[in-house]
N, C-alpha and C positions, 0 to 999 in steps of 0.2 A: 356303745359295745353294741346295741342292736342296729343301730344306722350303718355300724362297720359291717356288719353281718349281711344286712340288706344290700350293701353295694358290692360286696363281694360276690354272693349269689346274682346280682344284678350284670354286673362284668361277665362272671364264668357263664351266664346264659347267652351273652351277646358276642363272647368269644366263640362259643359254641355254633352260633349260628354263623358267624363269621368261616369258621371251618368246614360247615357244611357246604354254603356257597362256593368254597374253594375246590371242594372234593365234587361237586356237582360239575364245576367248569374243567377239572382237569378228566373226569371221567368222560365225560360228552365229549373231549378234544379227543381222545382217546380212541373211543369207541365210532366216532363220526366226523372228525376232524377235518378228514379230506373231504368228505361230503361236504359238510357245512361251509367250508371254504369255497369250493364249487360253486355250491348254490349261490352263495353270498356274490360270488363274483360274475356269474352269468345271469343271477334273478334281478338286474338293475338296469333293463332296457328300458323301462318305463317308470313314471312315478308310482304307480300303484304296485307293482310287481317289487321295486325299490323298498316301500314302506313295509311289504308282507316280510319281504327276506329279511329287514332289519327285526321286526317283530319276532318271527321265528326264532332268527338266531339267539336272539336276546332271551326268549323263553326256554332255549334249548340251553344255553349257557350260563344261564340265572347271572348273568353280568354285562350291562350295557355298555362296562367301561371296556371289556373284552372286545365287544363287537364294536365299539369307536375304533379301538388300535385296529384290528383288523380290517376294516375299511378304509382307516387312514391308510394301511400298507397298500390296500389295492389302488386307490388312487395313486400314490408315489409309482408305481408301477403302469400306470394309465390303464388299469383294467376296469376301473370305474371312474365316470365322470363326476369332478367336483359337485355339481347340484344335486345328483343322484346320489351322491354320499350323503349332503346334508338331509335328504328326505328317508334315507335307511336308519339314521340317526333319530328323526322324528318316532319311525316304527321301533326303533330300539327302546324311545323312553315309554313308549306305551306298553312295550313288552315287560318291561319292568313294573309297571304299575299294576298291570292284569296279574302278575305272579304275587306281589304284594296281597291283590284281591282274593286270589286264590288261596295262598297259604292263611287266610283271616277268616275262613269258611268254615272253621272250626273241626279241622279233621286231624288234629294231632294225634287222636287216639289211633291214627293208621301207622304211626311211626315204628313201632317194634315189628312190625309185618313187613314193612317197606325195608327197614334194616335188615331182618333176616333175608329176605330176597335177594338184597345186595349181595351179602354174604355168601350165598348160594352160587350166584353167578360169578361171584370174585373169585370163587375156587376152581374155575373151569379153566380150562387149557388155552381157549382161545382169547388173544389180547383184546378184540373187540367186546366179548362177553365180560372180559375182566374190566374194560372202561364203563360197560353198561352197568356192572354191579358197584364200581365205585361210584357212580352217579346216584344210585340207588341209596346207597349207604349215605351218601351226602344230603339226598331229600330228607331221607328218616332223621338225619340229628337234626336239618332245619326244623321239621315238624316238632321233635323233642324241645327243642331248643325255644319254640314258643311256649310249651307248657312250662317249660322251667322260668321263662319271661313274665309268665302270668303269675307263677307263684312267688317270684320274686319280688314283683310291684305289688302284691297286696298289700305288704306291711305299709306302704308309702301312705296309706291314707291317714296313719299316724304319726309318720315319721317326719321330726323336725328340721332334719337336714336336708330334706328334699321340699322344705316349702317356697324356696326360691324359687323352684320351676313355676308354681302359680302366679309367682310375681311378676313373670315374664309378660302376662297379659298385658301389664300397662308399658311395655318397653318393647315394642314389636321388632325393632330393628336389633335389638339385642338378640331377643328370641330367634330370628333369622340367621343373624352370626352364629349364635349357638348350636342351631339343627345342623347349619352349613358345614361346622366344623367336625360334628359328629359324621357327618355322611363322608366328608373328605377325609380323615382320620382312617374310616373304616374301609376307603374307596369302594362304598357302595349305598346309593340311596335306597335300595331294599332294607339293609341291614338297619338305616335309619328309620326308615317309615315304620317297620316292625318294632323297634323300640318306641317311637311314639305311639303307635296303637296301643304296646301294652301299658305305658302311662296313663292315655286316655281311657283304658279300662278302670283305672282306680277313681275318676272321677275329680282328680285335681286339676284338670286341663279345660277351659271353657273351649265353645265350639271355635270361635274366632282364634284363639291362641294355637290350635289343633291345625287350623289352615296355614298359619304363618309359620308353625313349626315343618308342615309338608311342604310350604315353599322353598324353606332353608335347606332341606334335605335335597330336593331337585337340583338346586343352587349348586349346593357343595359336591354332588354327586358327579357334576359336568367338569370339575376342576382336574381331577386325576387323569384322564386322557390327557387334557391339556399339558401337564407337567411331563407325563410320558414319553410327549413328541416333541419336546423341547430340543432333542439331540436329534431330531430326524429333520428330512428336507421341508423345504416349506409347504410343498403341497399335502404333506400329512398335517401339517401344525394348522394350516387353513381350515381344514375339516373339523378338530377337535376345537379350535379356536370358536369355530362358527357355530357348534353346537353349544359352547356356553355362554356366547352371545345371546341364541335364540333364547335359553333358559333364563339368563340374566333380565332380558327386556320382559321375558314373562314375568317373572317375578315382580319386578319394578311396575307392571301393570297392575298385577293381580293384588300384590301387597296394599294397597288404600284401599281396596276392595273387598277385604277379607272379611269384614262385619257382614257386608250385604250377603256374601257367598256362604256365611255359615247361617244366617238368616235362611237362606234359600235351602240349603241340604236339609236344614231341619223341618222344614215344610214339606219336604218329598218324604214319601213312606220307605224310608231308609233307617237300617238300625241304629241308634246312636254308636254303640261300641264299634262299628265299623265305619265310624266318620273319618279317620285318618285315611284308609284305604280307598273309600270312595271320593274323597277330595283329590287325593294322590291320581286317581284315574281320570276324573273330570278335568283336572288341570292340564293333565298331559293330553288328553282327547282333543281339549278346546286349544293347546297351544299348537296341536299337529295340524289343525284345520285352519288354523290363521297362519302359520307361518309356512306351510306349503308354498302357497302362491308365490311366495315371497322368495323361495329358495333360488331363483335363478341370481334376482337382485343380490342376495346373500353371498352369494358365489363371486359375483364381479366385486363386493365390498371387502371380501377377504384378499381378493387379488391385489388391491390396494393397501390394506394392511399389513399384508404379510409380503414383502418384497420377495423375488426369487433370489434365493443365493447363488453364488458363484461357486458351480460345483466341482470339487475336486474329482481329476479323473482318478485318483488312486482309492476313492470310496467306492465300496462294493455295491452292486445294483439290484442284487437278489436275494441278499443273506437277511433273512426278517427273524427276529430271536422269536416273535409269537408264534413262529411255526415248528421252534424246536418240540413243543409238544405232540406233534404228527409228523413223526419220523420220514415217514414216506415223501411228504411234502418237501420237509427241510433238505432232503437228500437231493430232490429235485431240484431246489433253488440252489443248491452247491453245486450240483454238476452243471445248472446253466451258468453260474460264477466262472467255473473253470474253464468253461468252452469259450466264455469271454478273454481269460487269458491266453487262451490256446490262439485266439485271432489275434491278440496282441504279438504274439510270438511270430505269427505268420508275417504280420507287417513288418516285424524287424528283419526276418528273411529276406522279402520282398525289396525292403531298402538296402540291405546289404547287398543283394545280388544287383539292384539296379547302379548302386556305386560301381560294383566290380565291373559293369559292362560298359558304364559311361564314364568311367574316372572323374565322378562327381563327387566331392565331398560334402556338398548340401544334403546329400540323401542321408547322411550317416549323422545329421545333427539332432535328429528325432531319437536316435536309441537310448540315449542317456535316461531321457524321460520316460520311453516305453518300458526300460528294464524296471526302472523304480516302481511303477505301475503293477508290473508283474510281480515284484518282490512284496509289494505291499498287499495286493489281494490274494497271493497264495498264501500270506500269512493270515490274512482275515478267515480265509477259508478252514485252516488248521484249526484255529480258536474255536470257529463255529461249529465245526464238527466234535472238537473234543467236550463241548458244553452239552451237544447232543448225545455224547457217549455216556455222559451222565445220568440220562433219562432211563438207559436200560433199553437196550436195542435187543431185536431179535438176531439170530445168526447170520441170517441174509443181509439185512441192513447193515450189521455192522462190518460184513465184509465187501459190502457198497461202500462203506464210509470208506474202508482202507484204499479200496481202489481209486476212490477219489482225490483223497490226499497224496497217494503215492505219483498219479498223473500229474497233480497241482505242481509237487516237487520235481518231477523230471521236467517240467515247462520250466521252471525255475531256474534248472540247471541250464537248460538250451540257451534261456535268456543271458546268463553269465558268459556261458561261451560264446555269443554271439559279440556282446559288449566287449569282453576283454579279449577275445582270440579273433575273431573273424573282422571285426570292425578296425583294430589298429593293421591288421593285414591288409585289408583294402585300402585303408589311408595310407598307408606306406606305399602301395602300387600308385595309387591317383597322385601323391604327393610329389613323388621321384618320377612319375611317368614312365614307371617300369612297364614294359610290354612283353607278355607271355609268347612263347612260340605258339603258333596258330592251332597244333594239335594241343598243347597244354591249357589253353584257353578254354577249347570246346570241351575239354574233358571237365574243368572245373565249372563250366556253366552247366553243361549236362548233371553234374553232381547237384549242383544248386537248385535247379528244376526239379530233379528227382525229390530231394529233400522238402521242398516245398509240397509236392505233391503227396510225399507220405505223411506230411504233418495234417492234410487235408483228410486223408483216409483213417489216419489215428482220431481223428475229431468224430467222424461219422462211428467208429468201432468204439470209442467212449462212451457214446448216447446207444447205439444198437446193441452193442455185444454182439456183435455178428461174427460166428465162429468163421466163417468162410472168408471174410475179409481179415481177419485175424491172421488165420493161416497164411494167406497171401502177402500182407505185412511182413510176417517171418521170411518168407521167401525172399523179399524184396531184400530184406536185411543181408541175406547172404549175396544178393545181386550186387547192394552196395559194398560189402567187403570186397569182393571180387573185384568191381570196378577201382577200388581205392588201391588195391595190391596192382592191376595192369597199368594204372597211370602213374603209378609210383614206378614201376618197372620202365616204363616207355619213356619216362622223363629221365632216368637213370642211363639210358640207352642215346638219348639226346644230349646229356652231359659228356659221354664217351667221346660222342661224334664230334664235340667241340663246339656246339651251337651257341652262339654268343647271348641269344635271347634266354635260352635255357640256365646258362650259367649266372645270368644276372637275377633270376626270379627263382632259383633253386630252393634257397630254405622256405621262402613264401610259398612256393607250390606245396612243398610238402606239409607246411604247418597249415594250410587250409585243406588239404586232402584230409589230414588227420581231425579237425575241428568239425569238418562235415560229415565223418564218420561218426564221431562220437555224438553229435546230434541225432543222426538217423539211431543209434544206440538208444538213446533216451525216448525218442519216438516211438519206435517198436515195443517199449517195454508196455505200451498200452494193450498189447496182444497177449502178455504173459499169463495174466489171470486167467483168461478165457481158455487158452491152451492146456494150463495146468489143471483146469477144473477137467478137463478132457482127458488126461494122460498122455498128452502129447510132447508134454514140455520136461526135458532133464537136463539140468543144469545148464538152462538157457540155450539147449539145442532143441532142434525139432527131430523128433523120430518118427519115422515112416508109419503110418497107419497102418494096420493089418488088415 
């Protein structure tokens, strides 16, 4: 019964530690997420800056796993070079070790004060202060968990249920796997090292066993990022797998030397109770010094081990689930993705226009593939932003999210009109070698060109939210309506005059006019939210400003 209570207290303390770590990560991401990402992306122009960036990001986030996934996403977008990414992760490993060393300095007594300060900040109106408050509460809970771990492990001196831990001194490989398993399950080498620290304080662990357990914690902590990146692109896998290989190589070299390392650390003027964090820090510093010169070689090795996958064009380029904790960054990424959808629609319009002008059916072959990409990407954007909505957006970010989704949906509708409307009409013209009247051909060509220009303006409005451009686009909508009406009237006049060319292409001419008008209506919709906010839009009509 006593052993059961000991285990419950121990697991409860570990759970509180993990919860505190998660709160720190979430709070820092909310308060400083955009700055952290910007700093990490721009702070990798040199080896030393990369190392420091990884170190600072991990100290702030309290998670080398989060840093690894973040830098992997930057490598995927070519914002960070693979070699620099490996150095960033060396800095992240040292950052975790320094954090463990700091929390072991006996500052648990500060936990009530830190939690109180965090609650005061959390009750603030400012989102950044709330994030800072959440981080402080997390730090306070981490410190409190250290006190609880100390209390929970005290009875272990006489606990027979945990006597097997001491026996691991004669089975280093088992000890290594045991510690790696703890770090893997908790997704935190820091949590594993803190647990080892508490166990070591009971005196049941020898110095060499402590070092072996610390090595296992380092090895296990490198596995979660690899698993998390398995579904990602090859560039991201290379970063996380490279970090795992570096840690595994370090453990493989250090494991036979654990006994000598223990003797060396005991000779130094270090406090015995802090041996786990001292060994953790020493291992990561030595590993960083040894691995740094081989970072370029490691990047080349990863290129051979992880082959580049055939990229599907339907896969989103900029949507990153790691950014969902920072709404501003996530919305910016979704905007970039939707701009890419707009570029696909422009290609579809240009191909349809070229096929119309040149009677070339080969220009239409690409349209089904492009339409499939448009459908897939707009669906991915909607799913991505629906996840963002669960995080609790501000009113401004909520409105921006709706604007992005609306524009993506309108682009998808345009793609449908091109594929199911314009493309068959143009194909009919080319396959039957139908000739429009010179006037009718010029009217349709002009409307095609105007539609493509309007889409380019809409793309600019979508990003800049420029009021004058939005108003100008609404004026163009009126012009398109006028052009469509006049072209239809002139076409009917040609029919009354008995023009053979107009008789042949009558339904085709009117159908194409209708579809181009519908496309322009969807394009102009990007201006509606901007004009609506200014009070100039009433039931989709522009009211003259007073």
